[in-house]
N, C-alpha and C positions, 0 to 999 in steps of 0.2 A: 506916112500913111499907106504909100505904094508897098514899101518893104514888107511891112507888118501883115497886109492883106495878102501879099504873095506868099509869106510865110504861113499864113494861116491855109491858104488853098493847098499848098504842098503837104501840109501836115494832115488836113483832111483827106486829101487824094491817097496819101500813104495809109492812112486809117482805112479808108474804104477798100484799097486793094488788098489789104491783109484779111478781109472778111471770109474768103473762101477757105484759107487754111488756119485761120486761128480759132481756138476754143470759142464755143458759143457763151457758156458761163464764164465770167473771170477767174483766173487762177487765185488760190488762196494767198499766194504771196503778193499779187497784185493789189487784192484787198486790203491786206495789212499794210501795204505801202501808202495807203491813204492817210495814214497817221502824219505822213508828211505835211498835210494841209493844216496839222492842228499847231499852227503858230501864232504868235502875236500879231495883232494887226500892225503893219509897217507904220512907224511913226513919220516917214517921209516918201514921197514919191518913189517908185520903183520903174525901171524901164519896162515899157510895154510888151517888148520881145522876151523879156525875162518873164513875165506874167504869162504870156501865152505859152512859152516852153514848159513852164511848170504845170500848167493845165494839161498839155499833151503828155508830159512824161508820167505824171501820177495819175491823171484822170482817165486818159484813153485806154490803158490797159485794164482798168477796173470796170469798163461798161460791160454790159451783157451786149452782145453782138446782134442786137434784134433787129438791125438791116441785114443780116445774113439769111441767106436761102434756107438755113437749117434751124431757124427759130420758129417754133411751133406753139409759142404760149400765148395766152390772153387774145387770141384774134388780132394780132398785131401786125399790120403791114409793114413792108420796108418803104423806103423813100425812093420813088422813080428817080434816075440821074437829072432830069429835067427840073424836078421839083426841088431838088438840093440847090441846084443853080439858081432857080427862080426865088427860092428862100433867101439865098445870100443878096441876090439883087435886091428884093424888096426890104431887107433888113438895112441895105445901103441907103435906099429911099427914106427910110424911117418916116413912113407915112402914119399919121392918125387917120385910121379907117373910119371915122366916125360921120364925118360931114362930106357932102359932096364938093361944096365950094373950097373947102380947105384940102382936099385930095381929089380932084376930079379923076385922075388916072385911075387909081385903084378903085374909085367908087363905079367907074365905067366897066372896069374888069369883073368886078362882083356883080354887076347887073347882067351882064353877059354870060357869066358862068352859071347864074341862077337860071337863066332862060334855057341854056343847055342841059342843065340838070332836070329841070322840069319835062323836056321833050324826051330825054334819054330814059327817065324812069317812069314815063307814062303818066304824070301827075298832071293835075288841071293847069292850063298855060297861064291863068291869071292869079294863080296861088302866089302868096307872099313868102319870102325866105329870109334867112337869117344865118349868118356865119358866127359860130361860138365855138368854144373851146372843144366840146365833144359831145357824146351822146346824152351825158347827164344833163348838160345845159341845154341840149336840144330838145330833150324831152321837158324840162322845164319851161323853155321858152314857147313850145307848141302848147303845152298844157295851161300855161298862163292865158293864153288866147282862148283856149277851150273854156277855162274859167269865166273869162270876160263875157263869152257869147252865151253859155247857158244860164249865166245870172242876168245877164242883159235882157233875154227872153222872159224872164221872170219879173223884169222891172226893177233890177239893182244893179246899182253902177259900183262895182267892187273896187275899182282903182280909186274912187272919190271916197267911198264909204267903208271900205274894208269887209272884212268877213263878219264882225259883230253885228247879229242881228240879220244876217242874210239868210236867204232860203238855203236849206242844207243841199249840198251837192252828193248825189250817189256816184261813187267811184267803183267800177267793176274791172277786175283783173284775173287774169289767169294764175292758178296756182303756182307756176313756174315763173312768174314774172321777175324781170331782172330787178337786182336791189337799188340799181341806179335810177330807175323809174320810181320806186319807192321812195327814193331819197328826194326826187324831183317834187313828188306829191307831198311830203313833209315840209319841203321849202315853201310850197306854196300855201301852206295852211290847211290843206285838205286830209293831212293826217296819214300815216303809214299803216295805221292799225284799223282806222274805221272804214275799211273796204270790205266789198264783197268779193270773195275769193271764189273762182270757178274751178271745179276739178278739171284734170287734164287726162290725156290718154298716155298710152305706153311710150310714147315718144315727147311728151310734154306740151302737146298741142292742146289749147283750149277746146273744151267740148261745148260746141254751141246749143245742144240740146239741154245743157245744164244752166244757160242764161237765164237770170231772173227776170220776172216783170219790172218794168221800170215806170216809176212816176215822178213828175218834177224834173228840176235839173239834174242831167246825169251824163256820165263821161264813161265810155267803154274803152278800155286799154287791151289793144291786140298786140301780138309779136310776130315779127317776121325775122326768124332766125334765133331759134332757141340757143342760149349761150353754151349748153352742154351737146346737144343733138344736131343743133342746125334747123330743127322743124320750124314750119311756118304754121300759125293758127288758120284754120278753115275761114278765111277772110270773107267770101261772099255770104255765107249764113250769118256770120258775126255782124257784120254791117247791116243786113236786111233786118236783122233783130232790132238792132240798136234805131236804125231808121224808123221802124215802126213804133218805138216808143219816144221818138223826138231826142234820142240821145245822141251826143257828138262821139265820133269814133277817132281815137288816136293810135297810130301804129308805131311801136318800137321797131325800128328796122335799122338798129346800129350797124350790122353788116349785111342781114338778109335783103335788105331793100335793094342792093345792088344787084341781086338776081335779075331784077327787072331790065337791066341793061343787056342781058343776054338772050337773044331768041330762044336758045337751049332752054335755059333756065326760067325764063319768064313765066310759064303755066304754074310754077309754084307758089308765085305772089299773084296769080289771077285774081282780079278785082280790087287789087290795094289801092288803084286810083279813085276808088269810090269813097275811101275815107275822107276824115275831115282834116286830119294833121298827121305829120310823120316826121320821126327823128332818124339821123344816121350820123355815121362816122366818116369822113374823108380820109382819115389816117388810118382807117382799115383797108377795104378793097379798092380804094383809088390810089392808095400809096402815096400820099402826100406825107410831108415831115408834121410831127407832132406841133401844136395841137391843132384839130381841125374837126368841128363837127357842123352840122347843118340841120336847121329845123325849116319844114314847109308847112304852111296853113293855107287851106283852100279859101278861107275868108280872110284875105289879105287886111281889110280894115279891122278886123278882130285881133290881128297881129299887132298892128299899129297902136291900137287903142290900148293893149296891154303893155307895150314897151316904149311908146313915144316919150322924149324927153324934150322940154322947151325953156328957153330962157332968152332973155333979150340980147345977149350978145352972140347968140348961136344963129348963123344966118340960114334962113329958110326961103327967102323970096325966089321966086323963079326956079326952085328945085323940085323937081318930081319924085325923087326919092333921097332921103338922107339915110344911109345905113344904120345910124345909130337908133333911128326910130323902129327898128325890127330886132334889136338886140337888147340883152339885159345891161351890157356895158355901153358907156359913152366912149371913152377911149379905148382903142383896141388896135391890135396888128392887123396888117392887111392880108387876112387867110385866104381870101378869095383869088389872089395872085396866083397860089400854088395850085388851086383847084383849077383855075383856067388854064394855066400851064400843062397840067397833066391831061385834061379834057382835050386840048389842041393837039398835043402830041400823040396821045392815043388813038384818037378819033373813035367812032362808034365800035368799028371792028376790033381796033387793038384792046379796048376795054373790055369787051365781051369775050375776047380771046384770053385774055389774062385771068378773068373771073373763070372761065371754064377750064383753064389749064390747072388753077388751084383746086377745083372740084375733082378733076381727073388725077391729080396727085392724091388728094384724100381718099378716093376709091383704091387707088394701089395701096395705099397703107393698110385700108382695111382687109383688103383681098389678100395681102402676103402675110400680115399678122395672124390672119385666120388659119391660113395655111400652115404657120408654125405652130398652130394650137391655142393661140391667145383667144379670147372671146371679144368679139366686138357687139357693143351693147345696143347700139342705135343704128337706124336706117340712114345709111351716108347719102343724103339728098344733096348737101351742100358741101361745105369745107371742113366740118367737123366730124372727128372720130372718136369714139369712147372706147377704150381698151381695158379690159380686165386682164391679168396673168395669173389669176388663180385667187387665193383666199386673200383678204384685204390687206393683211400685213405685208403679203409678198409683194402685191401690187404697189404698196407705198414704197417698199424698198427698191423696186425697180425705178420707180421714178425717181427717187432720191439719187441712186447709183448713176441712172442715166444723165441726170443733171450734173453730178460730180465729173463724170466721163468727159463732158465737153463736146462731144460730137455734134450733139443736137440738144434743144431744150423743148421739153413738154412739161406741163403742169398736172398737178392731181386734182381729182374733184371727186364729190360724193355725189351721186345722181340716183333719185328714186331708190335709195338703200344700197347702191353699188359702189364700192371703191374703184376708181377707175383712173387711168391715165386719159389726158384729153390732148388731141392733136388739133390744132387749127392751122390751116394751111391758107394763108392770106397774102404772101409776099410775092410780088413780080419777079425776085431774085431766086426762088426755088427752082431747082431744075430736077431733070430726072436722076443725075449723078448724086444731088443732094438727098433724094429719096432713097436711093441704093445705100448711101453711106449711112443714114440714119436707120434704116432697117436693120442693117448689119451690126450696129451698135445696139439697137434693142434686142435683138436675138442674143447677143454676146453678154449683155449685162442681165437678162433674164435667166440664163444658162448659168451665170456666176451666182446669182441670188438664190437659185433652186438648190445649187451645191452648199 
């Protein structure tokens, strides 16, 4: 065991050390070499060291260097060194983070991390919280609590009686709602199409003056961090309108919620603590390993009512908080350990600096790309930059050629009729030199594609 773990640590360290100099997208020959995995299942046991060697030899070269400082796709953070280490340690612990009595250590770390997060993000100190896989399940978890609460007010127990015959729930979303929130609504039986969609402005922000009058059970979904522009919905008027109509307000803050951790950026999400529930990703701006999402619910009993599980063999006596009573899963890994490690290591000022630094890099991308003659389509308020290099076909070719070049990685998007390259700066590892190298590659590839 010791030799195997030492070998794994050496291989992992070597991989991480290669990130500053290697291609961000894997080379074609590395992807082709994955055919080496197409073997029959061994008839007999194999040496573990050989298994690990094969994983590293064939697998490592064929990865996208998403932990690199030059990966700007999909709002993906890297993994802070301390969280890589905490992840290894928590994996060695191999705790099922469902029950306090079965895993008191990770249960305590989860409880402390949630308390720190509520303080850091300016959310109600008595709110409930859940560690889940990502923002999709965070939205699902928070909206399950919302579904419980709004139907309970109407005298309906949805957990006991389901949605058959239940009072209808009106769900309001902005026209640029993220598709994963729609997926969560579909999973909850609230439908992906039976929604009221509200028009948005030129940055993708929900227009509060277009919010409809609401009657009966209702949920209004706002957004902190448009996936294309980074824009934040005008939360105070949205929340005020919902409150006046007795509606629940949920905020999808997959990455934008973290702006609340920065004194400089917090005004962008002013009023966010007045909502009823929130969803975010820790594997984005907190830079912990995949997968790690978090749901917060002001009405903690509503979260428990929607998620709690009970059975005679599950110990609950004398326990103030069983983690599984707040999450869709019973068995799950100890995600709270990595979150605690990141928060303890960074502290308030370190996390604020990380977030502000990413936004500074985004503003530099926008400024210098504009100076080159490209068109920046959005107001760069957070970490998102949308760039057009001319007509749609040219922009698509630039994005494809840039990915093939390997210096950095950005993805394509179509936003409000514009074909664009999307730059998402979310990693602790991104340096000024990474931005310089990436800008040079963008300029070179653009010139080549124009020719």
